[in-house]
C-alpha positions, 0 to 999 in steps of 0.5 A: 381758492382754486384746486387742480391736479399736477403730475409733474415731478416736484423738482419741476413744478414751477410754483411759488412753493412745493410741499413735501413730507418728512417722517419722524425717522427723517425718512423722506416721502417719494417727492421729498427724495426727488427734491433731495436728489435734485438739490444735492442733498439739501433736505437730508442735510436739514433733517440731519441738522435737526431743523425739522423733527418729522413730528406731525405738523412740524414745518420748515421752509427752505428757499432757492434750492439749486435744481428746484424750479419752485421758489420755496420748499415747505417740509412738513413733519408726518409722524411715523411711517405706517401709522398715519390714519385719517385724522393724522393725515388731515392734521398734517394737511392742515399744518401745511395749509396754515404754513402756506397761508402765511406766505406771499406766494400766489400758488403752490404744489402739494405732494402730501397725497403720496402719504400712505393712509391705512385703508384709503386710496389716492382718490380719498387722499386727494379729496381729503386734502382739498377739504382739509386745506380749505378748512384750515385756510377759512377766514370769516372777516365780514364784520372786520374793518381790516379783513385778513388776506390770503395770498394763496390763490391756486393749489396744485395737488400732486398725484401718481395714479395713471387713471385720471377720471377717479382723481378728477372726480375726487378733486371735484368732490373735495371742492364741492365739500369745501364749498358746502362746509364754507357755506355752513360755517359762514351761516353759523358765524353770522351774528343773530341780528343778521342771520334771522329766520328771514335771512335763512329764507333769503339764503335758500332762495339765493341757493335755489336760483344759483344752483337750480334747486326748487325752494318753498318758504312757508310763513306762520299763517301757512304753518298754522293752517297745517297745525304746527302748534309746537313749532309756532310756540317757539316763536311766540316770544320773538318779533321775527316770524318763524319760517319753514324752508323747503329746498329740493335737489331733483337729480334722480328719477321723478318717482324716486323716493327722496332722502330728506334732511331736516335741520334745526334752525334756531337762529338765537336761543336765549332759552326763552322764559327758562333763560340760559346763564349769561356766560357764553350765551353769545354762542347760541347764535350757533343753534342754527348749525343744523340748518346750516349743514343742510344748506351746505349739503344741498349746495355740495349735492347740486355742485356735483349734480348727484343723481338722487332726489334730496330735500332739505327741510329747515324749521327756523325761529328765534327763542326769546323771552317776551310777554307773549312767550311760551311758559313752562307748563303750557300745552301745545298741539303738534301737527301730528295731533299729539299734545306736548306739555312744555316743562322747559322752554329751553328744550325748544329744538325738539318742538321745531323738529317734531312738526318738521318731521311730521311734515316730511311724511308728505314726501314719502321719503326713503329716509329722513335724517335730522341734524340738530344742536339739541342737547348739552348732554351730548357735549358732556357725553362725546365732547367735540369729537363725535356727533351723537347718533340715534334712530329707528333703522339700524341699516340707515345708522350703519350707513351714517357711521360708515360715512362718518368714518370715511369722511373723518366726521365721525358719529357714535351711536347711542341706544334708543331703547323703550326703557328711555321712552318710559321717562316721557310721562306727563299727567296733563298731555301726551308728552312732556318736552323734557324727561329730567337730567338723566340720559338727556340726549337719548330722551330728547331723541325718544321725544322725536321718535314719537313722531317718526312711526311712518319714517326710516329715521336717524337723528344726529345731535351735533351740539358738541361738534357744530362749533368751537369755543374760546380763541378758535370760536367758529362754526365748524361746518360739521356734519356736512362731510358725513352727510355728503359722504353718505349721499356719495355712498348711496350713488356709488361715487 
């Protein structure tokens, strides 16, 4: 879908539909007032009649209003004026988008960006509106005989600011974010018999060719020469060879230290010999959503031509049971030279990540951020609202927390005290890959921290935020919004 800006008054906008807001008190947003005056009070009459309550997300479609150029007017409830925060704004936008998605109109004009959101300017509202609309209208129908159809092709975003450049930049950022999130969602939603490690490598090559990135794909022989015994152990039980994918966006000065994103890419996680219960095991195709978020962020950065050096590192494998699969009690040697006793083969993500983190040292990075659907404990702790955040550099974590608040793709910091590291004891190896049930999210990060002594590092556990279950089962594309906002903040955009 295409997005553009419009400065026409709502009554003069000749689109198939014009979208304006109504507050819970039946007060009207500025554009709704303008439409009301042009139509002789039609909107006020509808509100007084109780046809629209003004509650957040409530909608009412009016047609053929006299004095209004558009064929339809969509009224959207916005809640109480003065009480709209980032989340409420996105929910109102999503409700409007859902209503627009049911129309046969090819285009629409959207004036909800005039809602006051505490602490956010019009540029933020434009960018968030584009991203939220795209997210709400997303469909994944590649494997359906009768794919769903969206008639809406163009959405014009009404704006009031006189200066055009900040809003044009915000529109471009919103579109890039939408494209990045869409890619991450598509990759996550593909079935595991399609989205294999080899498929991810091919997608990386396609991204590189289309967007001017540099790509390198290491095979198992090359990883073996580097000593990546932990990463390779995960793929022992699979017929699909593991890959290490490296994607580079070189937008900064040649010698500038890069930001490195490391994404866990387990394209299907059965748990291996420590096999998972059958219920909802199909959702383990989403265990590569960390990798998908890295791909999506690289695409968004390339579209915006961000002036920084950004590297994505994706260790990818399947985790399956087989006669050759790694067993509980096996000991492997990592690229860093440390040995790991694998007590639970279902704690495989940290085995991929520890070797990938060591590999990142060669880039002499400014910071390294890993993104992984790592622990069920994080789902229990934070649900689907916030990603878990841990690391060894508070300045980096503060920047990520700020970015998450701004993008409304929030994270929550958990402690990574030495006390938790004491749980990682093995009588036979330098480290075990699990440390018991207590504080599972933290001890998983503590394991990774053993491989980050030379790095400014942060870890995002997205096990609760990367996908939704049930009727709405789908990858979410998180935390592409957080990551892109972090990069935008770094370059002062």
